[in-house]
C-alpha positions, 0 to 999 in steps of 0.5 A, spaced: 500 500 500 502 507 497 504 511 503 500 517 504 504 524 502 503 529 507 504 536 504 502 543 503 496 540 499 494 536 505 492 542 509 485 545 508 482 552 510 474 551 510 470 557 510 465 559 516 460 555 512 463 549 510 466 548 517 459 547 519 456 543 515 462 538 515 462 538 523 455 540 524 455 537 531 460 541 534 455 547 533 449 544 534 449 537 538 447 531 535 443 531 528 437 526 529 430 526 526 426 530 531 424 524 535 428 526 541 427 533 544 435 535 544 436 534 537 438 538 532 432 542 528 430 544 535 437 547 536 436 551 530 429 553 532 432 555 539 438 559 537 434 564 533 429 564 539 434 566 543 436 572 539 429 575 541 429 573 548 435 577 549 432 583 546 426 582 551 431 581 557 434 587 555 427 591 555 426 591 548 420 588 545 414 583 549 412 580 543 415 574 539 410 572 533 413 564 531 410 560 526 413 553 524 410 548 519 412 541 517 418 545 513 419 552 515 420 555 521 419 563 522 420 567 528 419 575 528 421 579 534 420 587 536 427 589 539 431 594 536 432 590 530 439 588 527 443 594 525 442 594 518 449 595 516 451 588 519 445 584 517 449 580 512 455 579 517 451 577 523 448 571 520 454 569 515 461 571 519 463 567 525 465 572 531 461 578 529 455 579 533 452 584 538 453 579 545 461 580 545 459 588 547 457 586 555 454 593 555 450 591 549 448 585 552 448 583 559 446 576 562 444 573 555 444 566 553 449 565 547 456 569 547 459 565 541 457 569 536 456 562 532 448 561 533 445 564 528 451 562 523 450 555 524 442 555 522 444 559 516 449 553 514 445 548 515 438 551 512 436 549 504 433 557 505 434 562 510 431 569 510 433 574 515 430 582 515 431 587 519 426 593 520 430 599 524 428 606 525 423 606 518 428 602 514 429 595 512 434 590 509 433 583 507 438 578 505 437 571 503 442 565 503 441 557 500 446 553 505 450 559 507 451 562 500 448 569 499 443 569 494 440 576 495 443 582 498 438 587 497 438 594 498 436 599 504 429 600 503 423 605 507 419 601 511 412 602 516 413 596 519 415 596 527 423 595 529 424 588 530 428 582 526 424 577 522 428 571 521 426 564 516 428 558 515 428 551 512 433 546 515 436 542 510 434 535 509 441 532 506 443 534 513 437 532 518 434 526 513 427 524 514 426 529 520 419 532 523 418 537 528 414 534 534 408 539 536 409 537 544 417 539 544 416 546 541 411 547 546 415 545 552 421 549 549 416 556 548 412 554 555 419 554 559 421 561 555 414 564 557 416 562 564 422 565 565 421 572 562 414 573 565 410 579 561 413 576 555 408 574 550 409 569 545 404 567 539 406 561 536 401 558 530 395 561 532 396 560 540 399 565 546 404 563 551 404 568 557 406 568 564 406 572 570 408 568 575 414 564 573 417 558 575 410 558 580 406 557 573 412 552 570 410 547 577 403 548 576 403 546 569 408 540 570 404 537 576 398 534 578 396 539 583 391 534 587 397 529 588 401 534 591 403 534 598 403 542 600 402 548 596 408 550 591 414 554 595 416 559 591 422 563 592 424 570 588 431 573 589 436 577 585 438 573 579 436 566 582 428 563 582 426 558 585 420 553 586 418 547 589 414 542 592 413 534 594 409 530 590 407 522 591 411 519 585 418 515 586 424 519 584 426 527 583 424 531 578 428 538 577 427 543 571 434 547 571 435 554 567 441 559 566 440 566 563 433 563 560 436 557 557 434 550 559 440 546 562 437 539 561 443 536 563 443 539 569 450 543 572 453 546 577 447 550 579 442 544 580 448 541 584 448 546 589 440 547 589 440 539 591 445 540 596 443 545 599 435 543 600 438 538 604 442 542 608 437 547 609 431 542 611 435 538 616 437 544 620 430 547 620 428 540 623 434 539 627 435 532 624 440 528 620 435 525 615 438 521 609 439 525 603 434 521 598 429 521 603 428 529 604 429 528 596 424 522 594 418 525 590 421 532 590 418 536 583 422 543 583 425 549 578 431 553 579 434 558 575 439 563 575 442 569 571 449 570 571 455 573 567 458 570 561 456 562 563 460 556 561 457 551 559 460 544 558 458 544 550 456 549 544 448 546 546 448 550 552 445 544 556 450 543 562 453 550 566 459 548 568 463 551 574 463 559 575 463 564 580 455 568 579 459 574 577 466 577 577 470 576 584 463 574 586 461 568 590 461 561 587 455 558 584 454 553 591 455 559 596 451 563 592 444 558 592 446 555 599 446 562 602 439 564 598 436 558 600 439 558 607 435 565 608 429 564 604 427 557 605 428 557 612 424 564 613 418 561 609 418 555 613 418 558 619 412 562 617 408 557 614 408 552 620 402 548 616 407 547 609 413 545 614 408 540 617 406 537 611 413 537 608 415 533 614 410 528 614 412 527 606 420 526 609 418 521 614 413 517 609 419 516 605 424 514 610 419 508 613 418 505 605 426 506 605 427 501 611 421 497 609 424 494 602 431 495 606 431 487 607 429 485 600 432 490 597 439 487 599 437 480 597 435 482 590 442 486 589 445 480 591 442 476 586 442 481 581 450 482 582 450 474 581 446 474 575 449 480 572 456 476 572 453 471 566 446 476 565 443 471 560 437 477 558 442 482 557 447 482 550 451 488 552 454 494 549 461 496 549 460 504 550 455 506 555 451 514 556 455 514 563 462 512 561 463 519 559 469 516 554 468 517 547 464 523 543 458 526 545 455 523 538 457 516 540 454 517 547 448 519 545 447 513 540 447 508 546 441 505 546 438 498 549 433 494 545 427 491 551 425 485 546 420 479 548 422 472 545 427 469 543 426 470 535 425 477 536 430 478 540 435 474 536 434 478 529 436 485 533 442 481 537 445 479 530 444 485 526 445 490 531 451 495 533 455 492 538 459 499 540 452 502 542 446 498 541 444 492 547 439 487 547 435 485 553 430 480 552 424 478 556 421 472 558 414 473 556 409 478 559 412 482 564 407 483 571 402 488 572 406 492 577 400 497 577 398 499 584 404 496 587 409 499 591 417 499 589 418 493 593 415 489 587 422 492 583 426 488 588 421 482 588 420 480 581 427 478 579 426 480 571 424 488 574 430 487 578 435 485 572 432 490 568 433 496 573 440 493 574 441 493 567 439 500 566 443 502 572 437 506 575 436 504 582 439 511 585 437 516 580 439 517 572 446 520 574 448 513 572 444 511 566 448 506 561 444 507 555 441 514 552 435 511 549 430 506 553 427 502 546 421 497 547 422 493 541 416 488 540 411 486 535 406 490 532 400 485 534 395 484 541 400 481 545 406 486 543 402 492 544 400 489 551 407 488 553 408 494 551 403 497 556 406 493 561 413 496 560 411 503 560 407 501 566 413 499 570 417 505 568 411 510 569 410 507 576 417 507 579 422 511 574 417 517 571 423 521 570 426 516 565 420 518 561 419 526 563 426 526 561 425 523 554 429 517 554 423 511 553 422 510 545 418 505 541 421 502 536 418 503 529 418 497 525 416 496 517 408 494 516 409 492 509 415 490 504 413 492 497 417 489 491 418 487 484 424 484 481 428 491 481 426 495 487 424 493 495 421 498 499 419 498 506 413 501 508 411 504 516 404 505 514 398 504 509 400 511 506 407 509 504 404 502 502 400 506 497 406 511 495 410 504 494 405 501 490 403 507 485 411 508 484 413 500 483 407 499 478 404 492 475 402 488 481 408 488 486 408 483 491 406 486 498 409 482 505 405 483 511 410 483 517 406 481 523 412 480 528 420 482 529 421 474 529 419 474 521 424 479 519 431 477 518 437 479 521 440 482 515 433 486 514 432 488 521 440 491 520 437 496 516 431 499 521 435 499 527 442 503 523 442 510 521 435 510 518 432 508 525 425 510 526 423 512 534 416 514 537 418 517 543 413 516 549 411 524 551 407 526 557 402 530 555 401 537 559 395 535 562 396 527 563 396 524 570 399 518 571 395 515 576 389 516 572 392 514 566 395 507 569 388 506 572 384 506 566 389 502 562 392 497 567 387 497 573 380 493 574 376 498 571 374 492 566 367 496 563 369 503 562 375 499 558 370 495 555 365 502 553 372 505 550 374 499 546 367 497 543 367 505 541 373 505 538 373 498 534 375 498 527 374 491 523 378 491 516 379 485 511 385 486 508 387 480 504 388 483 497 390 490 496 384 494 494 389 499 489 393 494 486 389 488 486 395 485 489 395 479 494 398 481 500 402 475 503 401 475 510 
């Protein structure tokens, strides 16, 4: 093999857009297809809105209009508008922007001047228009290349900036926007910017009470043990309560940015809550008993925040201000004064909080014996766990690139044939398989004791490494992979019951997915098309014509490992499990998994639909089943 020469020709210089398109992960994190809340297409939307939010924070513009269709995003704010002579530079020159001037932008979300340029470079179409003091300037781009640099014109429009873009589908393959993810993003902006109004696709998002409103939206008020505690100070806001669920639930923010992976501010908050409550009651409670079932939100504003990645999902170690206190000291001092004062002034809430802690303590002690035995049993099984075919890279390893860690997933399957197909075709680096013996136990209404008493659930808990919270979660995605028949749907429900009952934070933090596999294979001698819906089947028949062969897949075991490899690789289709705003977990599980047979019967009968699908109606081709 000839040696590759290392010469002057080996040294390449990329312009700004080429570098962004070659290494998009450096700028927007993972690409994805929109099935995860932090996929790149949502980062693009957020980067544009962040600029409008920064204008609002500086006191310019109380309204932002946003429209998102299948392929296009439009954002119009009513801030100061980009200075007209710098419109093109601000969206197409790296290291150009107003946020380098700390006098013009204080405590803004982004300080690196990259966000809008990344959106421009990764869009098949990008349009920016600034309105400023009766004049306007428009520019248009295709994949970062300017196509229209219009002259400044007169205008009667209000000051502000309008940006529209279409993500490039050669970069974001098969992408689609999930409305619930966009709604959560916009509600967070509204909660963190009291008085701001966001108009999104005809719906109004507005909050007057900040994080108090956020927790009201995120919780079932009937399940709360005491009214939400809401505390505000200079550059800090906190809301907290305790519910009846298992686990801990946190929403953390820095300068209006939702830090989904937490960071120093969240770690400081969790630590400070324990310290203040121990001091208030004069008892050395276990930290886990104090924080069990907590639901809280914390937001801080700091100058020049240091995030651990460009996508700003985790805050690094910083001081609150130049020469100011550390984040740990700042939050601890705030809670030591404000939370302690609140509990002294509200004795009924203090009593209710104490009862919740004592209940958690009792529950922990009740399962201590069985927990020890189950963990010893699980450790022995893990030495040779036949249920788990593990992968080499894990989400909690902190080794390897963020892109690789994001790809880590475990498929939960039922039966040897399905798990066999996935095991043979998976990527052993990032994809694991956990095989169920049969239908799992219906754990609705059970206490957490059942997680340890049931061997299968206990082994699953250990495989995921979630016994003590999500910090040690071994896989970014937990993928339920069952057949698309009645039995498969039942297993899916039983697994979702397990996660929602005992580990709801897995669902709330977008870690649980359903694997979509093709329902049909449509082929002729030249081409094979796999179809995930009836609409795709019809389109495939129309494309191939002349009565193609149509196969209906009933179960995962029917799909050969060679075929399966194409469905769990780069083009994998995953449906996220999302909790709606008004979803009450207890009521949801009671309806589907409880003993309310007449209600469920009535629902099923009302929705029942019978189909005879032996011959394809459009093509008269037989469907092979």
